[in-house]
Structures are given as C-alpha cells and as structure tokens.
C-alpha positions as CSV (number, residue, x, y, z in Angstrom):
1,M,-65.5,-3.9,34.9
2,L,-63.9,-5.3,31.7
3,G,-66.6,-3.2,29.7
4,T,-69.4,-6.6,30.1
5,P,-72.3,-5.7,27.5
6,H,-75.8,-4.6,28.9
7,T,-78.1,-7.9,27.7
8,I,-78.1,-11.2,28.8
9,E,-78.1,-12.1,24.9
10,T,-75.1,-10.4,24.3
11,A,-73.5,-11.6,27.5
12,K,-74.3,-14.9,26.9
13,H,-71.9,-14.7,23.6
14,W,-69.4,-12.8,25.1
15,I,-68.9,-15.2,28.0
16,N,-68.7,-17.9,25.8
17,Q,-66.2,-16.8,23.1
18,K,-64.0,-16.1,26.5
19,L,-64.5,-19.7,27.7
20,L,-63.8,-21.1,24.2
21,A,-61.1,-18.7,24.4
22,A,-59.4,-19.6,27.4
23,Q,-58.8,-23.5,27.3
24,L,-57.4,-23.7,30.6
25,P,-56.2,-27.1,32.5
26,A,-57.6,-28.5,35.0
27,S,-56.5,-27.9,38.4
28,A,-57.0,-29.3,41.7
29,D,-56.9,-29.2,45.3
30,I,-54.8,-32.6,44.8
31,A,-53.6,-34.3,42.0
32,A,-56.4,-36.0,39.9
33,H,-57.6,-39.7,40.1
34,E,-59.2,-42.3,38.0
35,D,-61.6,-42.5,40.7
36,A,-62.5,-38.9,41.4
37,T,-66.2,-38.7,41.8
38,P,-68.1,-36.8,38.8
39,A,-69.8,-33.1,40.1
40,A,-70.5,-30.6,38.6
41,V,-71.2,-26.6,40.0
42,L,-73.4,-24.0,38.9
43,V,-71.6,-21.1,38.6
44,P,-74.3,-18.2,38.7
45,I,-73.8,-15.0,37.1
46,V,-76.7,-12.3,38.1
47,W,-77.4,-10.2,35.6
48,R,-78.5,-7.3,37.7
49,E,-79.9,-4.4,35.6
50,S,-77.1,-2.2,38.1
51,A,-73.6,-4.5,37.8
52,P,-73.6,-7.8,37.8
53,T,-73.1,-10.3,40.9
54,V,-72.2,-13.9,40.9
55,L,-74.3,-16.0,43.9
56,L,-73.0,-18.2,46.7
57,T,-74.2,-20.7,49.4
58,I,-73.6,-20.7,52.7
59,R,-72.9,-24.4,53.6
60,S,-75.6,-25.6,56.5
61,A,-73.4,-26.2,59.7
62,R,-75.4,-29.1,60.6
63,L,-74.1,-31.0,57.3
64,S,-71.6,-33.7,57.8
65,Q,-68.8,-32.5,55.6
66,H,-67.6,-29.1,54.6
67,A,-69.9,-27.6,56.9
68,G,-70.6,-23.4,56.8
69,Q,-67.9,-23.4,53.9
70,I,-69.0,-21.1,51.5
71,S,-70.3,-22.9,47.6
72,F,-71.9,-22.5,44.9
73,P,-74.7,-24.4,43.9
74,G,-73.9,-28.3,42.8
75,G,-73.1,-32.0,43.3
76,R,-72.6,-35.4,42.3
77,I,-73.7,-35.9,38.8
78,E,-75.8,-39.1,38.8
79,F,-76.2,-41.7,35.8
80,E,-76.5,-40.9,32.5
81,E,-76.8,-36.6,33.6
82,T,-74.7,-34.3,31.6
83,P,-73.0,-31.5,34.0
84,E,-75.8,-28.5,33.0
85,E,-78.8,-31.2,33.8
86,A,-76.4,-31.8,37.7
87,A,-75.9,-28.5,37.7
88,L,-79.3,-26.8,37.2
89,R,-80.8,-29.6,39.1
90,E,-78.6,-29.6,42.5
91,T,-79.5,-25.8,41.8
92,Y,-83.2,-26.3,41.9
93,E,-83.0,-28.3,44.7
94,E,-80.5,-26.5,47.2
95,V,-81.9,-22.6,46.4
96,G,-84.8,-23.4,44.6
97,I,-84.6,-21.6,41.4
98,R,-86.0,-22.5,38.6
99,A,-83.8,-23.8,35.1
100,D,-86.4,-21.3,33.4
101,F,-84.5,-18.3,35.3
102,I,-80.8,-20.2,33.9
103,V,-78.9,-19.6,30.6
104,P,-76.4,-21.8,31.0
105,V,-73.6,-20.8,28.7
106,G,-70.6,-22.3,29.3
107,R,-68.2,-24.2,31.4
108,L,-65.3,-24.0,33.0
109,A,-62.0,-26.2,33.6
110,Q,-62.8,-28.8,35.5
111,Y,-61.3,-29.1,38.9
112,T,-60.8,-31.8,41.8
113,T,-61.2,-31.4,45.1
114,V,-59.6,-32.9,48.1
115,S,-62.8,-34.9,49.1
116,R,-62.0,-37.1,45.8
117,Y,-64.6,-34.8,42.9
118,R,-63.7,-34.4,40.0
119,V,-66.4,-31.3,39.5
120,T,-67.5,-29.5,36.5
121,P,-68.1,-25.7,37.1
122,V,-71.1,-24.8,34.4
123,V,-71.4,-21.4,34.2
124,G,-74.9,-20.0,34.1
125,L,-76.3,-16.0,34.0
126,L,-79.3,-15.9,36.1
127,K,-82.2,-12.8,34.6
128,P,-83.4,-11.6,37.6
129,G,-86.8,-12.6,39.4
130,F,-86.4,-15.6,40.7
131,D,-87.9,-17.1,44.0
132,L,-85.4,-18.4,46.4
133,V,-87.2,-21.3,48.6
134,L,-83.4,-22.9,50.6
135,Q,-82.7,-26.2,51.4
136,A,-82.3,-25.6,54.9
137,D,-80.9,-29.1,56.0
138,E,-78.2,-28.6,53.0
139,V,-78.0,-24.0,53.0
140,A,-78.1,-21.9,55.5
141,E,-77.5,-18.7,53.1
142,V,-77.2,-16.7,49.7
143,F,-75.2,-13.7,48.9
144,E,-74.2,-12.3,46.1
145,V,-70.5,-11.0,45.3
146,P,-70.5,-8.1,42.4
147,L,-68.8,-10.1,39.9
148,A,-66.1,-6.6,39.2
149,F,-64.8,-7.8,42.6
150,L,-64.0,-11.0,41.7
151,L,-62.2,-10.0,38.7
152,E,-59.9,-7.8,40.5
153,R,-56.4,-10.3,41.0
154,S,-55.5,-8.2,44.7
155,N,-58.8,-9.5,45.6
156,F,-57.4,-13.1,45.8
157,V,-54.8,-13.9,48.3
158,E,-52.3,-16.7,48.1
159,K,-53.4,-19.9,50.4
160,V,-50.2,-23.4,50.4
161,L,-51.7,-26.2,51.5
162,N,-49.2,-29.3,52.4
163,F,-51.2,-32.3,51.3
164,P,-49.6,-35.8,52.3
165,E,-48.8,-36.3,48.4
166,R,-47.7,-32.6,47.0
167,R,-47.9,-29.0,48.3
168,A,-50.4,-27.2,46.1
169,V,-51.2,-23.0,45.9
170,T,-55.4,-22.6,46.8
171,Y,-56.1,-19.3,47.1
172,A,-59.1,-17.4,49.4
173,V,-61.3,-14.1,48.9
174,N,-62.7,-11.7,51.6
175,W,-65.9,-10.4,51.2
176,Q,-67.6,-8.4,53.6
177,G,-66.2,-10.9,56.5
178,K,-66.9,-13.5,54.4
179,I,-63.8,-16.5,54.0
180,I,-64.2,-17.7,50.2
181,W,-61.9,-20.5,50.3
182,G,-60.9,-23.8,48.7
183,A,-62.3,-25.8,46.1
184,T,-64.6,-22.5,45.3
185,A,-62.1,-20.0,45.4
186,G,-59.8,-22.5,43.0
187,M,-62.8,-22.1,40.7
188,L,-63.3,-18.0,40.9
189,M,-59.4,-18.1,40.3
190,T,-60.6,-20.4,37.0
191,L,-63.9,-17.6,36.2
192,Y,-61.4,-14.8,36.6
193,R,-58.0,-15.9,34.5
194,T,-61.0,-16.5,32.3
195,L,-62.5,-13.7,32.1
196,N,-59.8,-11.5,32.2
197,P,-57.9,-10.6,29.5
198,D,-54.8,-9.7,31.8
199,A,-55.0,-12.4,33.6
200,T,-53.4,-14.8,30.4
201,S,-50.3,-14.3,31.1
202,E,-50.8,-15.9,34.6
203,Q,-49.5,-19.4,35.2
204,T,-51.9,-21.7,37.6
205,P,-49.8,-23.0,40.5
C-alpha cells in the first residue's frame, strides 16, 4: 500500500493533493462527442479501520442497458445539478447511503462511455457505519474491493475494442471471479494513475 493516511481528514487532504497533482486528460471508450449526455458517478472509497476499500455495484439483470455489469453508483446529471450533487443523489437512490456518510474529495478526469455519456467520476470517502438499502430494480448486489488491490498495475488486463470509428484499449479487473470491465475499469485505471506515483510515466491509451 502507498502509505495512505489513517484518518478520514488526513485521507481527504492526501487524495485531494493527488487529484490536483495528476491533472490527467479525459479518456473514453469512444471518441468524445459534444452531444454526449453529462453524467456523474461516485467512486466510493470506504475508509475502513483495517484497510480502505472501493465499493462497487452489480447492476440488475432486469435493466434494459448494461444489465448485470459492475459499476459505480451514478447516473445522468439533472438540470442545474453539479456532478457532486448528482453523484450523491444517485448513490442514495441506488444503494441508500446517505450524504452525511460521504466526504466528497474531488473529481477524476472525465470518461466518455460507449453509450455516449460524458461521466465525471467524483471521489468520495465513506465513513463506516452506513446502511445499504438497494434499489432492487437497478442494483442486484454491492461488494468491496481492497484499494491496495486496485493500486497494483498487474491486476489490470488490457482489452482491445474495435469500434467503427477507432480501435481503443480498455481494461478488465478480476476480483474473486467478479469481472470489472469497460468504463468502470477505465475509471479505476484513472484512479490508479492518480493515486500511484509509480504510474506517472505511463501513457494513457
């Protein structure tokens, strides 16, 4: 592990400084389009006493889009909402975590998805003790992955995507048989590059 801080307050400062220093460019599964729909997700880092984790959801099999896939809580940004407001609202609606358990820290670089959403990932620290109330129509399961695991480059496998407009490289992560891929894995790679000083020399595909 990277010598991360031991308290929420020092962790907030530590991560915020990493976000400010990284200044990574936006990334995408497809070429960015001006008509992409603004969206936001929460990248929830649970600051557990043993070790921090990242909370992820498995989407319901009943959804018409991206059913069964692993994602962050989030969705479309409504009129006059900030990305932070949208991420907190969607997190509460999808998994029931109240805003007073979440300490927003900053934003990762934007990510444009295949479905043409321009996503702003909002990093938030979660205080332990929150309750989960899953919106069954949207979320089938919630699980956590150790942050240390996601800060190891060897745990990311590169995947080539061949779109009509271009050839792209994305990533996949296997955590105990759960395959995280696509935009979620791409945003986790952005988190890795932001927090891990050893990644500063790597090139974004």
